[in-house]
Every structure is written in structure tokens, then in C-alpha cells.
N, C-alpha and C positions, 0 to 999 in steps of 0.2 A: 656586818657593813651596815652603816649608817642612812636614813633615808636621802637625806641629802647626796651622798654618795650613790647609791642606785640611781636617783634621779640624773645625777651628772653622767652614768653611765648609757643612760635612754636616750640621748640627742639622736635622734637618727643620722646619719652622713646620707646627705641628699646627692641626686645627680648634677651634675652641672646645668642640662638643661633638661624642662620638662615639658608636656605639651599642652598648651593652653590657647585660648583663644584669642585673646586682646591682654595688651600688657604687656611689654618684655620684660618688667621684673615683678618678681613675685611676692605675693600677698600672702603672709602665713602667719596663724594667728595661734597661740600657747595659752594652756592652764593647765591646773594639777588637778589629777582628778580627786576629790574631798575623800572619797572608800578607798579606793585602789590605791593612791600616791603614787600614779604614774603620770609620768610626763605625757599629754594630749598636744598635738601637733596638727593645726589643720591646716593644708596647703589649698588654700580657697582660691588661688589660680588653676593650680592642675587637678583640682576635684577630688583631692587625696586624703586619707586621714593616719596618722602614725597614733599607736598607745604602745607605750613602754617601749618606743623606739623601733618597733615595728610595722612596717604597713597592714590594716587592717581593713582597710573599705577604700572602695573607690566609686561612690555612687551607684553601687548595682542595684539598690532599693529606689533608683528613680528612672530607669530606662535602661535601654541598650544600649551597646557600642557603636560608634567612638563616643565616648564621655569627657567632656572638659568642660571649665570654666573660665572665668577670667578677673576682671578688676571688683571684687568683693570686697566687703565694706568692715570686715572685723567683727561680725555677730556672733558674741561669744560672753557664754553665762554661766556660774556656778550655784548650785543648790546644795543640801546638806547632802545629798548621795549622788546628783547628777554633775555631767558637762552637756551644755545646750550649747550649738553652734548651727549658723543660719548665714543665707546667703545667695546664689542662683549660681545654675549650669545649663550645660545644654546636655539632652541623652535623647536622642543621638543629638550632634551636632550635624548642620546642615551646613554649614558657612563653606564658603572656598576661600582659603587667603592667598592665593595666585591670582584671584581678581581685583585682592586689594578693594573691596565693597563694604563699606562701614555701615553708610546711613541707610543704605538698602540692602546689607546684607539679609537673609533668610533667618529668620530667628526662631523659627516655627516649632523648635526643638527646647525652647530655653524653659528652664521652669526658677519659680523660687523655692524655698525652703526652709524647715526646721528640724533637724536629727538632735539625738539625745546619746549618750553614752552613758547607759544604767548602774548600779553597784557591783552589777557583774562582768563590766566591759562588754555587754551585747550593746548592739547600735541599733535604735530605733528612727524612723522614720516616721516624726509627728505630723508635719503636714507639709505640702505641697500644693503649689499652684502653678498650672500648667499654661501655655498657651495654647490660645484655641483660636477657632474660627469667626468670633466677635474683634478681634483685632487684626488689622495689617500683616503679614508674613515677617515684616521688618520692624514691629512693633513688640513691646513687652511689656508686660505685668509689673506692677513695682515690687523691686529687690528689697530682702530683708536686710536693713541697714542696721540696728540694734536690738538687741534682747536685756529682759530686765526681769530678773525674778522676783515674786512676790510671796514671801511666806505666809502671810497673814490668809490671804486669798489661795494661796495655791495654785499661780497661775504665771504666766509669761507675759509681760507689755512687751509689744511688739509694734517698732519704727518700721515703715516701708516708704523707701523714695525710692531715686532715681528710677524714672519710671517714662517710657515714650510709648503709645499712648496707652496705655491699659486704663487710666484713668480709677486705680483704685489704692492711691496711695494714700497716708494717714498712719495714725496710731490704733493700733488693735490691740484687745487681751484675747489669748488662748487658754482654754481650760485647759489644762494637765489630765485632769479627771474625764473628762466628756470628749476631749478633743477637736472641740468646737471654737471657731474665729471667729470676734466679733470687733466692726468696726467702731470707734469710740470717736475720731475724727477725720476731716480731711484737710490733708496738706502733704508736702513733699517732708515730712519729719524724718529725722539723721538720726542725732544720738541723743540719748535721755540722760538725765539727774534727777534724782528726788530731793524736793525742799519743802518743807513744812507740811507733806502730804502730797504735796502738788507736782506732778513729772512735767518737767521744763526739756523743752526739746531746742534744736537747734536745726537747721533745715536744708537741703539739698537741691540746690538750681528753685531758688526760690527766695520771695522776697520779705519773710516774715521768721518771727519766732512763734513758738506755739507754748502753750500750757495747759493740764487737764486734770482736772482734782477728783480724783476715783471715789471719794464722800458722797461728793454732790453731784456727780456725773456732767460735772460743766466743762468748757473748754473756752478758751480766746486767745486769741494771736495778736502780736503788735508786730508794726510795719517802721513805725517811727521810734529814736529813741535820743534821750537827752544825751548829748556829746561831752568830754571831758572841758571843751574851751567854750561852752556856753552855746553853742550851736546843736542844730535839731540834725539827725541821721536818719535819711529816707534809705532802709534799708535794699540797694539793689538786687535784679534776680540774681544774685550769685551764691557759691557753693559753701556749705556751713561744714565745721569743725567738730573737735572733742566737746564734751560738756563734764563738768566734774565739780570738786567742792574740794575748797581752801580753807581754812581757817574757819569752817562752817559754812562758809559763804560760796553759792553756786559762781560758775563761768562759764558762759556759750559762747564758743568761736565761730562767728559768721562771717566770712569772708575775710576782708582787711581788718577786722577789727574783733577784740576780746570785749564782751559785756559783763559786767557786775553786775549782780543781783541779789541786792539785799532786801527785797520784798517783792513777792507777786503771787496774791491773792486773788483767784480768778472771778470777776463780776465785784471788786471793790479796789483793794490799793497796789498799787505798782510802786516801786524804787528801783531802778537801773541805770546804768551809765554806760558810753559805749568808749573805747579806747585804742588808737591805733595800736595793730600788734602784727607783726614781722608782714607789712604791707610793703612787698616788696615786687618790682614790677620790671617785663621789658616791653610788654603791651599795655592798652589800656585797662583790658578786662579780664587779665591774666594775673593771679597771687598766689604765694605761697597759703597752703590752708592746713592750718597746725591742728595735728590729729585726726585729718582727713584719712579715708580708707584703713582705719587701724584699729584694733580693739579699746577698751577703755584704759584710759591710762592707771598706771600702777599705785597706790599709795601704799606709803610707809611710815609708820605713825603719824605724825601730821605733814607730811611732806607730800608730793603728788609729782610723778614723772611724766613727762609729756614729751612727745616728739613731735617736732618743726620740720614736715618731709618737703620734699624740693617742689618747686613749681613743674608745671606739665609741659611736655614740648618744647623746651629751650636748649637749645644748644651751647649756650653760653655757659660757661662751669662758674663765671665769678654770681651768678646769678641763682647758680644749684649750689647752697649751701645746706643741706639738711644739719640739724642741731640735736641734742638732747636737753632739755631741761627741767628744773627741779623748781617747783612750786613749796617754799615752805613758808614764806611771808607773800605778802601784797606787792611783792616785787620779786618776779622769778629770777633766776640766776643760768645761765648757760653753762652745763657743764662741759660738751665736748665736740667737737664735728662727727658724724657720723653719715654712716650710710642711709638709705630708705628703710626706717625702722617700722613694723607692722604689727608687733604682736610682742608681748610682753608677759611675762610669768614671775612671781617670787614664792619663795619656799620658804622664807622665814629667815633663810641664811644667804643665798645665791638668787641673782636676777638671771633668768634666761630671755635671752632676746631673739628675734629673727630678723633677719638683715640682707637686703637684698639691691641690687647697684644701681636699677632708678625706680621711677614711680609708675608712670604712666605713659603710653603713647598711642595715637591715634591710628593703630596701624592693626591688621589681623596676622596673628602669627601662630604657627605650632611651636616655635620652638622658644620658652621660655626662663629666664634666669631665674633658677628654683630658690637661689640664696643659700643663706645658711643660719643656722643656731651658734649663739656662743653664750659664755656665760659671765659674769661681773660679781665682784664681792659686794658686798654691801658699801662700803666704805669707802668705793672707788666712787659713789654717786652723792655723797654724801660733805664732800669738801670742797676745794675751791677748785675753779676750771681747769681743764687737764693740760689744753692744746690753744695754741692760736686759731682766730677764728676772721676767715673775711666773710664781709655778707654785704654781698650787691643789691642797691635798693632802686637806682634809676640807671637806664640802659638809653641812653640817648633820645627821652623823651620826659618831659614834665607835663600834665595838664593838670587843672584844678578841680577834675573831674575825679581824678584817683584817689587810692587810698580812703580813709575815711574824713570827708569834708575836704580832702586836699592834704592831707598830712599823711604822710607816707614814713616808713622805717617802721618806730614802736619794738624795737630792738632792746633788750636788756643789758645792761653794763657794768650789773654788780657784778665783784667778785673779780675782776681784771684790774691787772696794775695800771696799763697802758693803754688807753683809748683815745680812737681819732675817728673823725667823721671826713672823710676825703670827697672832695665835690671840684667836678669839671664844670665849669661855664662858659659860655661862649663871649659873655658880655656881664656888665657889672648887674648886680643882684643880690635884693635882701632875704635872707635864710631867718627864718624864726624857727626857735628849736625849743620843744616843751621836755622838760624833764618830770615825771610824774611817777606815783604808785598807783594799781590798780585799786578802785573801788574808793578813794578820800582826794576828792576833788580839793580840797584846801592847802593840798602840798603840792601841786602844781605850779612849777616854775616857766617862766617865758623868757625867753633871751633872742635878740635881733643880732643878725652876724653879717656884715657887710662882705660881698663877697667880691674878687675880681675878674676878671677874664682868665681861663688858664685853669691851673689845679691850685684849689685852696685846700689847706690841711688846718680842722679847727680841733683844740685840744679838749677834749671831753673829759679831763681828770677829776674838775670840779665837779660831776653827775656821777651818779652812784643808781638811778632807779632805772626806769625807761627813758629813751628816748625817740621821739619822732621829731621829724620836722616839714617846715612847709615853705618854698617860696613863692614870690611876691606876685607870679606872674606864670602863664604856661611858658615853656621854654624847649625847644626844639635843641638839639646838640649838650644835654646835659646829661653828667654821669656821674655817681657817688656811691661809697660804698664806706661799711664800717673796718675800721683794722682794730682789731682786740686781742690784746696779748695779756696771758697769767702772771 
């Protein structure tokens, strides 16, 4: 029996509901062990680990029962002989979901952690940081949000963010030989990518992007970035998303924007540009965060697969349209409508994905949807879009403070045969449309469209890249969505 068949048979049958603390949708992460050739599934929501289809670990090394976790961020990495996973949990958990206390819930059982699965399948607790009396009971220390294995130094670079208010967020280096954790910079670091021997980082609930040069031990941050329309974008306090590379160039997702980095040398030159990217709203400060709460995007040849997961705490389905993207050029393509995708792995033939019904809710619960693991053949994600997509962008309100300097949308229309933007406005309005590719402003096109009161249909058939738009004033009672047909 081949390795792929064995991996297929190792997909665990998950219970419909599991025990967790927050987030009524599962956060599950996947890897293929480099030595064992077994499927690894980390249920970050329920604090459980499956290897080879079997439940082998329930955070026993971290503390007594009842043990649970919550909205972990997909910190998972593979070395030559180990799989590393990090995040947070509580052991024991002291919260009471029946009281529905969120801001002031007792988090004194909370910890951040890094584990490893060694070449023999043994589970190692490499590092743990527990709550202590230096902070209030409803505070917590920074969670582990990303891991990056460095084979030259035999260390893990560790991003730690999503903190309240432990004050220890930042980039760390963890020595795998000594077990020593050392802070390199302070900041709410989120997802990492290496470019020109520099670690670039998005941020979580922060107003900056970060860079660190391990060779020189130097770091810096940026809080203003040139935007594609000639303006300057001041990064608001916003949540970050994925960091990845396409065609050699890195991209960092921060709130409503994707930042193309052509050069960033700490202490000298920087060349980067911000573009609207799935800037889709119901309220002024809520947006889709592409790649948030998921592990690293999957790279296949020169293509990258990136889930765009839904906004949080929005009941309107028109604005809850998670999709799977493929980047194989500077103009990505929507592949399909999907559930919330948090974890992906690729064995050379099949893609393994974990999906659940929703992303995150601001409630406490013991009953979390665990989701399911499914597989796709490679050819499924290397072709044209698979199904029709409706993506809501505006839902009753537009303000020039929204999106990237007022630009909303940022939706790829490449590969679709019928492409429309539907806009309902209470009065006559001028809409500026931008058609652009990422990282090359010389290819950006701008067009103005006059809208009448009521529903307007804008034909996008002449556009084939990314589409964003910007009304000429603040508007109440405006609605807008993309209608895309394969």
C-alpha cells in the first residue's frame, strides 16, 4: 500500500462537537510527519493531537483537567525529523461559560506553549509560559502565533501576539538544544516569512509591520506605507493575516490590505506598496482577515493556496463568503467557495484540509464544532474557478475611513466568465473603480462610473485582475456585492 493511501486512511473521524472555551468553530491544523510519514492533526480548539488517525495527546503535560483551548492561530512547522506545534490552552480551565463573562473571565489557568513530535512519535513539551500573579486573572501572556524553523542555527523563530496584557509580545528565538527562549523585538507579531535573510512579520491588533535581520541583530517597524493610488496608508490598529511568497516576492496581509514587499533591508532601503485586499465590511472596523487563525499557506510548485476566511460575529450570510485563493502570479484567482479553512497539508499528490462551519464568536462555550478533514486532488486547485461566488462588500454604510484609504473590495475576478458588481445607493453617486495587479502600479487602471438611485449593475467583463472601488462620499443606505460566475 502506498504512502498516500495510508495517509488517506489516517484521517480521523472527529466527533461533531468537542469541548473548548471560545469560538464555536473548530481550529484544526495539519502536517505530514517527515520521518513517520503519518498525518498529524492538531485540534487547537479542543487541545487534542491526532497522529496516524489516533488521538494520542490531550495536553496532559501542561496541567490537570479540565483542559481546553480556544481560537489558536495555526503555529505549526516541520523540520527534517520533527513536527512542531504551538498555541495556547488552559489546564485547568477556570472559566464558567454559563456566566458568559468574556472580558473579565478567570484566565489563571491559561498558558502558551510549544510542543514537538519527535522522529519516534514521542510528544515533547519544549516550552510553556503560564499565567502568574504578576498580571490580573483576566489577563494573559502572549500566545504563540507562528513558528519558523531555522536549519542553520537549529532554532525556532517564534512569533507571539494576541496578548492582554502580559506585555511579553514580540519575536523570540527558541534554541532547540538548550531550551532557552530569548526575545529579539517587542511588538504584537503574528505571521512570518523570510526574505533576503530578513524575517518579515504581520501584526495582530497593532498598527505596524515588523522586520528582523538575524545576521545583524537589527529590527525595525513601519506604520506608514505607500498605497497603490499614490496616497500614503497609515496602518490603523488592526488584525493581521498571512505572510507568504509568490514569484520570489513576499506579501504581508494586514487588515484590509495586502502589502507587496520588493525590498526591505533593515536600517537602509525599503520598497513596498499596499493594495486593497478583501476589504469587506458590515461595520466600520470589521473586515475579512485573509489567512488569519490559520497555519502557513501551502506552496505547490510556484503557486500558493490561501484561504480567505470570513469576518467575525456577522450573521448576514451575504458578507460571510469564505473562499480559497490560488496565487500563481501577481493576480490571484478564486478557486471556490469554502467553509472556514484553518489547516492544510500536501503529500505530493493530495491536499488535506480542515474545515469547520464558522470562524469565531465572542462567546464562551463548552461545545465547539470540530469540523472535518477532507482531501482534494491537485488538479482540482490548479484549474479554473469551480463554482459561482457572491462576495458582499458594503452592508448599509460607507465611510471614507473604511478599507485602504476609502478603497473597499479588492476582489480577484480572474478566471470568471461573467463578472458583475451590484451596487444599491439612495442617491446619485460617482464610483471610482480600480483594476490592478499586485506589486506593479504601472498596470493599474482607474475608471469612474455614475450610479443612479436604486440598484446598479456594473459589467466587469473587461477587467481580469483585482477590483476595488471607492464612492465619492460617505453614504448611508449603500449595499454592494460581487457576482462572479465561472
